[in-house]
One Martini backbone bead per residue (centre of mass of N, CA, C, O) as a GRO file, in nm:
protein
  106
    1GLY     BB    1   2.966  -4.316  -5.240
    2TYR     BB    2   2.830  -4.157  -4.988
    3VAL     BB    3   3.037  -3.928  -4.755
    4GLY     BB    4   2.951  -3.666  -4.603
    5GLU     BB    5   2.895  -3.783  -4.304
    6PHE     BB    6   3.212  -3.897  -4.278
    7ILE     BB    7   3.427  -3.671  -4.290
    8PRO     BB    8   3.460  -3.593  -3.989
    9LEU     BB    9   3.568  -3.878  -3.913
   10LEU     BB   10   3.817  -3.877  -4.095
   11ILE     BB   11   3.950  -3.634  -3.968
   12GLU     BB   12   3.958  -3.745  -3.675
   13ALA     BB   13   4.136  -4.004  -3.777
   14GLY     BB   14   4.365  -3.856  -3.988
   15PHE     BB   15   4.292  -3.797  -4.255
   16ASP     BB   16   4.423  -3.624  -4.567
   17CYS     BB   17   4.232  -3.782  -4.781
   18ILE     BB   18   3.972  -3.790  -5.042
   19GLN     BB   19   3.860  -4.069  -5.256
   20PRO     BB   20   3.656  -3.973  -5.544
   21LEU     BB   21   3.380  -3.840  -5.521
   22GLU     BB   22   3.090  -3.925  -5.618
   23ALA     BB   23   2.850  -3.764  -5.794
   24ARG     BB   24   2.621  -3.981  -5.832
   25ALA     BB   25   2.601  -4.004  -5.498
   26GLY     BB   26   2.608  -3.672  -5.402
   27ASN     BB   27   2.874  -3.552  -5.429
   28ASP     BB   28   3.015  -3.209  -5.353
   29ILE     BB   29   3.277  -2.996  -5.379
   30ARG     BB   30   3.116  -2.723  -5.335
   31GLU     BB   31   3.048  -2.815  -5.040
   32TYR     BB   32   3.314  -2.941  -4.910
   33LYS     BB   33   3.536  -2.728  -4.930
   34PRO     BB   34   3.427  -2.512  -4.726
   35ARG     BB   35   3.391  -2.725  -4.486
   36PHE     BB   36   3.685  -2.921  -4.527
   37GLY     BB   37   3.949  -2.794  -4.678
   38ARG     BB   38   4.132  -2.739  -4.412
   39ASP     BB   39   4.139  -3.071  -4.318
   40ILE     BB   40   4.112  -3.189  -4.625
   41ALA     BB   41   4.176  -3.346  -4.901
   42LEU     BB   42   4.053  -3.333  -5.241
   43PHE     BB   43   3.947  -3.603  -5.477
   44GLY     BB   44   3.773  -3.512  -5.747
   45ASN     BB   45   3.423  -3.500  -5.892
   46ILE     BB   46   3.439  -3.546  -6.192
   47SER     BB   47   3.208  -3.638  -6.409
   48ALA     BB   48   3.188  -3.910  -6.615
   49ASP     BB   49   2.909  -3.865  -6.732
   50VAL     BB   50   2.974  -3.579  -6.849
   51MET     BB   51   3.222  -3.669  -7.028
   52ALA     BB   52   3.001  -3.804  -7.241
   53LEU     BB   53   2.926  -3.543  -7.347
   54ASP     BB   54   2.950  -3.226  -7.415
   55GLU     BB   55   3.145  -2.944  -7.400
   56ASP     BB   56   2.949  -2.771  -7.235
   57ALA     BB   57   2.910  -2.971  -7.002
   58ILE     BB   58   3.205  -3.000  -6.927
   59ARG     BB   59   3.265  -2.706  -6.865
   60ALA     BB   60   3.057  -2.671  -6.641
   61GLU     BB   61   3.172  -2.885  -6.452
   62VAL     BB   62   3.467  -2.791  -6.425
   63GLU     BB   63   3.428  -2.490  -6.358
   64SER     BB   64   3.237  -2.515  -6.105
   65LYS     BB   65   3.449  -2.690  -5.941
   66LEU     BB   66   3.736  -2.558  -5.964
   67THR     BB   67   3.674  -2.272  -5.852
   68VAL     BB   68   3.634  -2.401  -5.564
   69ALA     BB   69   3.854  -2.632  -5.512
   70LYS     BB   70   4.129  -2.449  -5.547
   71VAL     BB   71   4.086  -2.294  -5.302
   72GLY     BB   72   4.375  -2.308  -5.101
   73GLY     BB   73   4.402  -2.579  -5.195
   74GLY     BB   74   4.367  -2.935  -5.175
   75TYR     BB   75   4.338  -3.027  -5.487
   76LEU     BB   76   4.257  -3.313  -5.699
   77TYR     BB   77   4.235  -3.431  -5.996
   78HIS     BB   78   3.940  -3.631  -6.085
   79SER     BB   79   3.745  -3.854  -6.149
   80ASP     BB   80   3.465  -4.021  -6.001
   81HIS     BB   81   3.540  -4.241  -6.216
   82SER     BB   82   3.573  -4.440  -6.447
   83ILE     BB   83   3.678  -4.460  -6.768
   84ASN     BB   84   3.457  -4.505  -7.014
   85PRO     BB   85   3.348  -4.596  -7.337
   86LEU     BB   86   3.161  -4.326  -7.362
   87ILE     BB   87   3.435  -4.181  -7.359
   88SER     BB   88   3.593  -3.994  -7.552
   89PHE     BB   89   3.899  -3.892  -7.636
   90ASP     BB   90   3.819  -3.599  -7.692
   91ASN     BB   91   3.680  -3.551  -7.418
   92TYR     BB   92   3.922  -3.614  -7.245
   93LYS     BB   93   4.110  -3.397  -7.361
   94TYR     BB   94   3.925  -3.161  -7.295
   95THR     BB   95   3.924  -3.196  -6.992
   96ILE     BB   96   4.230  -3.170  -6.946
   97GLY     BB   97   4.254  -2.888  -7.068
   98LEU     BB   98   4.072  -2.749  -6.860
   99VAL     BB   99   4.233  -2.823  -6.611
  100ARG     BB  100   4.491  -2.675  -6.699
  101GLN     BB  101   4.355  -2.395  -6.727
  102LEU     BB  102   4.162  -2.381  -6.446
  103GLY     BB  103   4.368  -2.540  -6.222
  104ARG     BB  104   4.552  -2.322  -6.155
  105TYR     BB  105   4.803  -2.208  -5.937
  106ASP     BB  106   4.880  -1.859  -5.881
   0.00000   0.00000   0.00000
């Protein structure tokens, strides 16, 4: 579910990471990383719904999120939800390849 309003409370309570950050529920790593990324690691948020679409949609999802999420460290790749039967193995491999290419910490 949506956790945006609870992240400050999780930080205050001493949590060091939050996962999976469901995109479908309105969570957005591009918003959370600049606001909370210095105080808590963020895990996930790559939409499994988008992973079931075409390569252009997958690239847009991964690229737009990883370019923000990886800045300064503290991000771990994961889909926002379980990998479901609508996601082809080819799409899954394509997603992982993009993460390996775009998610490197230089």
